[in-house]
Steps between C-alpha positions, in 0.01 A plus 500: 500500500265691263639660177341808330570609135451858373326491165407873500835640380543286197139572398552878529826489304336305212211752489747787467675339217181431323384859536835625375485270200145609430594867518783440260283315250226757516752779464657324203157448340419866557832606354450279196138626464580860467653653184589862406565692177646854447380781272528409135462117564226252497518150654420183300401226755532154391326231699633157400236311705201677358672559165408861477688822404364837620620855498514722806535883480501757226845646525356834621593457864678261746302242698499194707279201416397160634578181313518130564831406665587258229456737200770665301507865440670668194534877500453656160611858416198678327613859509697658205781287385748593235782371275786705359644377181789719400878485435766776548877485475534496890187327615171337407148459623325183622542359153704617198343705225274328253680436174260535196501549121337790326305484183802581296708232675704709746579367839386730786518469873176612687548629852160475671328505838169318544279523806210269584298373801332163588122505527436393873188293414703298245786414719377151576478412130840650433648281787339175357673568166830618655530331845862612511393854469728560206250645240711807452803308367298237321220699356514881521860559394473280188174665411660843519792393283281338237260799485780741446653299226169438326427876520833632366489293179221739388727814538809606314801631689417856416147457615615378835653847550231712330196307650626422848183616670273304256722193544460517884121521476492210253727292723288565806179384313672185362644407843168540669341267240781249531470481886126473473494213254775298667309210642752411775459847652118472478460884493671518838752762393388864433743718305575843670748675268761451227788747492750477205826625635677511170551304175871457408570483128824371344799734510547502122131585446519786750811633328334490169192684639729765650682552173166527305367754756828697471475497119131614516601781744768609252253490216251709704769747587605525139147550380450767768815675409397502130165639589662760713741611220205522259301715741802723546565527125138568432502759776806674356358491152179660622695754692708585194184536291336721760818705526519543129140593484551755780806650323317519174205677656736726692687594185171561328381728785834692489492523120145639510592740772812607308295552184253709678783702659662566173161597345449740782847659462457540116162654542649746771779610254422485127851563419613158638540232246302189635734257324821661638347520843416126481851411400651706773274342763585141373872591498484619859297196614767275341776688679313460830453128457872458421598698807262303717667174392830614671714427196574849401470866611405789273519872547268692256582847414397754236695493179646856560663368831878488517517254784410139403690250701542134392454273800627145456 
């Protein structure tokens, strides 16, 4: 009796398994061979077999890239980064305010924000020096603190208030230099901006300044009041002088006019005695001045009149 064996089915099943395994391997290799980065990032590709480190991207756009499956990819943020170093009663920034001493030995707290960016082309060198990607905590933050402290020892406490703008410019220049000469950063960090939020002085010093300013304001007010009173007094004196001059000139004009009138009257009537006429005129003028003062009232009548009333 003849027996027949079917070898075709096992062969097909083995081929199918091989194809599936191949597809899985190829798919895995393709998956491991493609990397991607987003906007603001570059990729540092490390090849342990070849022993190379390269940078992919510029940070300006997102992209996919091909790489060897066995390489490692580290994404580095190269857009603007920042650190906030400040302290308030309720909250604080990324780090507390920087404690520093001024030229005159006062302790101050500097609240500051610093912004920087990583140079894309220097990302590979930065990774080699900081493979844990911790250059911010290990290098940048200590440099900021040290630069602030070295800068403030050149300023007195008062100057930190009066020269705030100049202090900010000087601090920016010093920080740029410090980041550039730091060998571990290898000029990989570019400073974007330095913003001094505030400089907190000791309370007792602030109170002393406020008292001094208050005293100066009082002194200024007193000097102003003194000057004002002098001006008023001088104005009154000048007014009195002018008034006296005006009165004297007025009296002189009246006297001249009166004299001319009496002369005219005397010339018109030769029988009139000029001296008696002058006495009578002065007498009547005196009576008019007294009446004008409101202190008394007079009734003038001829000597032959029988009706002269005394008025209290």
